[in-house]
NUBA-942105 format. One record per residue (C-alpha): x, y, z; residue in one letter. Coordinates in steps of 0.001 Angstrom, whole numbers, plus 500000, padded with zeros to 6 digits. Example, Ala and Ser with C-alpha at 12.3 -4.5 7.8 and 13.67 -1.06 7.14 Angstrom:
! NUBA-942105
512300495500507800a
513670498940507140s
This chain:
! NUBA-942105
431503656020635059m
430277652726633612k
429937649799635921i
430556646526634061p
427673644108634531v
428132640485633758s
424964638834632507i
425256635070632194p
424137633842628787a
421219631387628785e
422476628022627699t
420484625166626253f
422280621919626866k
421351619044624584i
421516615858626577r
422244612424625166a
418666611373625892i
417390614255623685d
419432612845620819m
417815609425621470v
414353611052621425v
415182612794618148f
416327609452616700f
413049607832617779f
411072610584616077i
413029610005612859l
412370606234613139v
408626606824613607i
408503609213610643l
410366606713608443s
407967604014609658f
404921606152608666v
406393606984605218i
407209603308604536y
403662602191605492i
402089604982603383a
404199603894600381s
403071600271600831q
399378601037601310w
399146603339598255s
400175600599595771t
397654598689593580p
396427595406595040y
397963592281593548d
395632589337594017r
398430586901593096t
400742588104595845v
402730585270597442e
403956585169601019i
407677584423600800n
408846582232603687l
412459583394603375n
413367584661606900p
414925587830605361s
411350589045604595n
410264588784608249i
411301592344609322p
409276593991606516a
406274591766607327y
406565592523611050a
406583596306610452i
403430596109608320q
401613593970610922s
402659596384613687l
401160599264611703a
397836597417611350r
397745596470615046i
398376600015616272f
396042601662613711s
393287599371614982a
394282600108618589y
394053603917618195i
390651603470616562l
389599601127619402s
390772603578622097l
388849606542620592l
385721604415620063f
385864602954623590s
386082606351625281i
383348607874623110w
380989604866623418y
381536604271627143g
381080607957627996y
378000608338625795t
376368605201627183a
376817606439630777s
375336609886630169r
371690608834630618s
369492605846631358k
368063606019627802l
371552605843626252h
372420602983628575e
369278600954627713k
370032601208623978i
373807601164623757m
374780598456626301i
372557595727624796p
373917596797621386l
377454596438622766l
376556592929623977d
375420592043620453i
378526593550618779l
380860591820621230q
379263588455620473s
379781588669616704i
382931586751615688p
385605588417613562v
384825586224610556l
381148587304610628s
382267590904610092f
384542589764607288l
382242589640604216p
380589593037604777g
383794594854605779v
385959593405602957v
383388593918600220l
382635597481601412a
386334598500601477m
387073596929598097i
384076598761596626a
385306602065598068l
388886601553596828f
388654599316593722p
392000597819592690g
393821599591595543k
395693597837598350r
394500600460600865i
390972599008600623g
392138595581601851l
394453597250604415e
391564599210605900l
389414596062605908a
392199594230607838c
392476597128610332v
388712597119610881l
388683593341611397l
391484593634613966i
389474596530615522f
386504594182616021t
388756591821617978g
390269594586620158q
387630597140620993v
384926595491623115w
386840594727626300n
388265598288626319m
384767599725625896t
383355597575628736f
386320598518630953s
385855602287630429f
382052602102630861y
382289600025634020h
385037602269635462s
383107605506635148i
379999603831636557n
381839602716639701t
383390606100640628i
383035606633644405p
380200608871645517k
382457611361647349e
384418612054644177l
381166612802642338r
380235615138645174e
383578616997644776v
382765617606641108v
379398619123642112k
380980621284644847v
383553622736642417f
380819623172639792k
382764621405637063m
381185621172633662n
380945617922631670k
384290618382629923f
386136619152633191s
384532616135634890k
385543613932631965f
389090615313631989l
389698615472635779r
387668612522637026l
386447610040634391d
389689609589632497l
392042609400635568p
389751607000637426f
389478604661634412s
393198604875633512a
394404601725635294i
391699599445633906g
391910601017630460l
395708600530630197i
395585596900631302w
392693596246628880n
394688598057626158s
397461595501626720m
394897592737626378m
393445594302623243s
396818594528621486v
397515590949622547a
394117590033621076g
395132591798617872g
398200589582617564w
395996586539618407f
393585587150615503f
396245588494613115l
396461585240611172m
392726585252610471a
392727588951609466c
395792589058607154e
394975585897605218m
391472584549604593f
389202582942602030i
385894584574601131l
383515582841598675e
386421580734597331d
388527583867596724k
391898584013598420d
392777587343600079f
396166587903601667r
398330590789602841l
402083590633603599p
402500590463607376g
403757588320610200i
400285586764610645g
400046585662606991s
403701584454607214y
402864582163610177i
399591581040608480q
401419580195605227t
404119578309607097a
401462576387609114a
399515575515605939n
402731574110604372q
403637572271607595g
406886574257607819n
407449574198611603i
410828575989611321e
409219579039609651c
406363578980612195v
409007579194614941i
410724582073613098y
407449583955612850g
406482583339616489l
409989584323617621g
409700587662615776t
406293588253617276m
407656587565620785i
410541590015620216v
408045592737619121l
405890592045622193i
408909592375624522i
409933595668622856i
406394597020623201l
406310595932626859d
409533597758627659l
408890600942625691f
405101601335625843v
403139599305628377w
405494599223631327r
405983603020631325p
402217603544630968l
401438601198633899i
403997602967636124v
402541606357635060w
398962605237635770s
399777604359639432q
399429608058640267r
395661607614639789f
395241605021642581r
392834605970645367l
395110605992648347e
396519608330650963s
399599606187651772v
402223605628649066p
403085601970648444p
406295600543649851e
407335598898646551d
406643601339643737e
406425599975640198r
409367601189638185e
410249601612634515s
413803602162633393f
412551603657630108v
410201606103631903l
412966607198634266n
415345607632631318l
413037609618629108f
411733611807631944s
415169613480631934g
414699614694628364s
414327618493628011v
412411618014624756f
409825615695626373i
409425618055629336k
408787621011626996k
406390618918624885f
404537617827628062g
404245621438629222e
402858622413625796f
400268619640625864i
399264620523629457s
398857624229628685s
396853623427625546t
394462621193627499i
394071623892630183n
393183626453627534k
390620624156625964i
389160623494629440e
388842627246630093k
387146627723626709l
384611624987627615s
383257627225630425y
382575630153628092r
379128630666626662k
379334631452622958f
376715633390621047a
375877630541618691f
375129628192621633s
372207630454622608e
371017630954619045n
367543629427618592t
368095628738614902f
371349626853615582i
369718624807618347n
366739623910616165n
369062622999613291l
371116620671615505s
367935618966616695k
366759618533613120l
370153617039612148l
369901614661615088g
366410613532614083i
367518613196610426a
370464611026611543s
368121608770613514l
365815608456610500i
368745607517608224v
369928604891610751i
366380603529611042f
366026603292607255i
369432601565607007a
368320599009609614i
365023598351607810i
366916597979604478w
369403595584606080a
366577593520607585l
364825593404604210f
367949592236602416k
368834589707605135s
365325588227604958s
366285586622601639y
369325585061603299l
367229583731606190f
364818582102603724l
367720580061602300s
368149578305605699v
366099575105606020n
364961573072609031l
367958570744608910n
370284573772609068d
368414575101612139i
368720571724613909i
372445571662613050t
372886575165614478i
371103574271617764i
373192571098618120k
376418572989617347a
375437575722619840s
375066573186622669f
378580571806622096y
380082575293621880s
378226576437625051l
379625573405626890l
383197574186625730r
382891577888626567v
381622577123630108s
384441574669630802v
387033577080629408a
385756579928631631l
385801577775634750l
389385576564634038i
390448580178633305a
388916581539636493l
390503578791638618a
394075579878637827w
393770583577636802t
392169584656640100l
395115583722642435p
397800584545639840v
396240587889638869g
395883588989642531v
399483587954643207y
400843589971640281i
398617592988641051g
399603593180644735l
403354592497644193n
405174595099642059p
408398593035642175k
406622590012640737a
404918592209638140a
408320593319636768k
409085589719635812i
405646588270635066l
404061591186633171q
406131590602630026g
405692586818630223i
401893587231630475v
401827589561627432q
403863587115625336i
401633584194626328a
398473586214625606a
399683587212622151s
400645583805620723v
397952582809618154p
396185579618619150a
396381578180615614t
400180578621615598a
400688576310618591v
397858574024617486f
400139571203616131p
401838570789619513v
398524570748621405i
396888568407618905l
399738565897618987l
399645565939622768f
395842565431622854l
395921562628620237i
398214560716622595k
395783561320625471l
392709560750623325g
389892563208622567g
391279565051619520g
389828568444618691l
386622567855620745d
388725568476623860i
391533570333622089g
389133573165621171a
388755573938624880i
392500574397625286f
392670576508622131l
389749578547623479m
391600579032626735l
394499580609624827l
392150583275623558g
389914583938626548t
391796583466629856q
393819586625629346w
390719588880629516y
390217587626633066l
393879587795634040l
394501591380632840f
391326592680634530n
392122590895637817i
395622592367637761i
394172595826637135a
391674595364640008g
394338594187642467a
396624597070641404s
393831599557642176a
393248598383645777i
394312601300648013p
397516600784649961k
395983602046653239d
393326599278653086l
396059596661652595i
397986598160655590d
394863598096657777i
394223594404656963s
397842593634657928r
397603595655661151a
394494593705662223y
396083590379661268g
393516589577658573i
394936586647656587k
393950583703654426g
390317583175653499f
389116586105655652r
391451588482653777r
390094587274650427w
386492587647651699k
386822591117653253t
389483592851651138l
390582591201647906i
387323589917646374l
385319593086647207p
388239595167645928g
388544593458642549i
384877592532642106f
383969595249639512p
387101594406637509y
386388590676637823l
382875591081636388i
384310593164633503t
386796590374632880g
384113587676632950l
381893589592630516i
384708590165627996t
386136586648628576a
382718585152627848s
382420587151624594g
386057586359623786g
385464582620624278a
382605582664621802w
384766584681619396n
387619582162619812a
385349579283618728t
385931580280615085i
389663579505615364v
389381576729617960s
386780574473616315e
387974574910612709y
391718574799612118v
393840574704608962s
397264573068609229f
399516571337606719g
397043571877603910g
394290570044605828e
391132571361607517i
390486569880610988i
387187570715612629h
384720569513615264t
381034570026615893t
380416573592617134g
378960576955616241l
382394578462615589g
383222575703613102a
379869576250611386l
380567579989611006i
384086579342609616s
382786576773607150q
379972579105606018s
382388581992605491s
384894579868603516a
382145578356601278s
380239581610600746g
377031580295602369n
375991583731603666f
372501582583604734g
373911579986607136l
376663582440608209l
374078585113609084l
371746582725610894f
374641581143612892s
376022584577613848t
372543585804614982c
372066582638617040f
375478583143618687m
374629586771619409s
371326585742620972m
373079583265623290i
375717585829624388v
373130588627624894v
370939586324627027c
373906585306629200i
374910588980629601n
371395590154630384r
370442587394632859f
373802586720634544l
376548589286634028w
374313592392634180k
372933591379637564r
376430590799638881l
377552594206637489f
374663595941639250i
375750594183642458l
379345595425641898a
378133598950641182k
375835599155644250n
377842597209646840k
381493597015645900y
382525600570645034t
384870602613647253l
382254604930648831d
């Protein structure tokens, strides 16, 4: 006798959100195909930027591709460089001063070498100029992310390091389970700042003059620059409006979900009363496709982690080990020869600089140093209270986070006419106006790092301060300032470098077909780049680097050591 058995069939329900995810994947693929088709075309030196508003969507897509290509490159570089620099004292002594030097070099100083190298690699192809533009944006994005990651993994609490030793984790497991999670909050907030910085320097990267040759790429930055050069305020507003819409979309669909996700890495035993929320994250977390994809990624990472504990035969092979050492030595020799060759070639450029040029550089440096110092003090005065308020109040962050991103992304030169007209009425012109333009490019480094620091203060410490009635100045002295101090120093270091970088667009501005400039090192570098005076450009850049490195070595490094030794959560 057969007994009928009813076995329920396994059903796979496709939800509406899965259809939305599938649509997004199709949009991204279409986006990639469109960009690839644009980049593979021959480069047309006579290309004109059409100010017809109907061209704005195509320009915006191309600028977005450059921004995020540079961001991905910046993220990978930041993690590699920060991790490598923290591995040993020798690495730290070499790589951190080098990072100080690289951070201090303005975008326009990278321009001649990067553009000429890419054009030589891809002659007559648009991809050469596209890669040059991406690399220039990269130089404006990467340094604050690198400093953030390096400082985060150097301020990990001692007890967490002890846990790693107790569980006998290898380097890869420590990196995966401790370094990356602990640095996540700071890295995400600095990523937001980096992308905002990419928008800020977009005008200088998509459209520039090198040795009297005009280079331009179709994009929202070149659109705004062309409109500004023609004095077309209406088109400048169209371009800025499009940029603001893109920033709002990115905030809703990328940064806000990432910030909410990163809160799981806070060091606290008590969950916060007001959790940060993201409608997009809540919506997409219900997708079966995303859950399956997340499980696949997690299992793949776990398998790689298990493999990292195995000892392979080639790792113990003497020949392989000797070969790797020889390759390392050979690489160092090649780098050393390249440095010697570069110094030899640059010596001819240095010889073209006379005594009057040196006096001009010293005088210009004094004025720029004064403007940078004033800009940093003004920035610190308002970003400290506002950043702490946003970081400690999730409800306020929901409203203010998007506003801050928009404000941080607006290029200084795009709003220059309004600022200049205002300052002309007050008196002072660009001498004072450069400080306000500099503020637009540097204050956000401080604000984003302070927000990240306040967000990372453990909830139980906040509750204890409330329970003991600690308020006002005492609360700032005992809880807030010690809690955000490592982040504050990171912000000051990157803001200082960012202020010097911003001098090139603050002290030398093109608007309405006219060049307006003031005495300063940034103006000198911009003038040298536009006229093709590479000797003066190199000398001015080296002098700026020397100033920034000295400030970092004698001021910021000492404060960072204080933060590392006294203000970590041990």
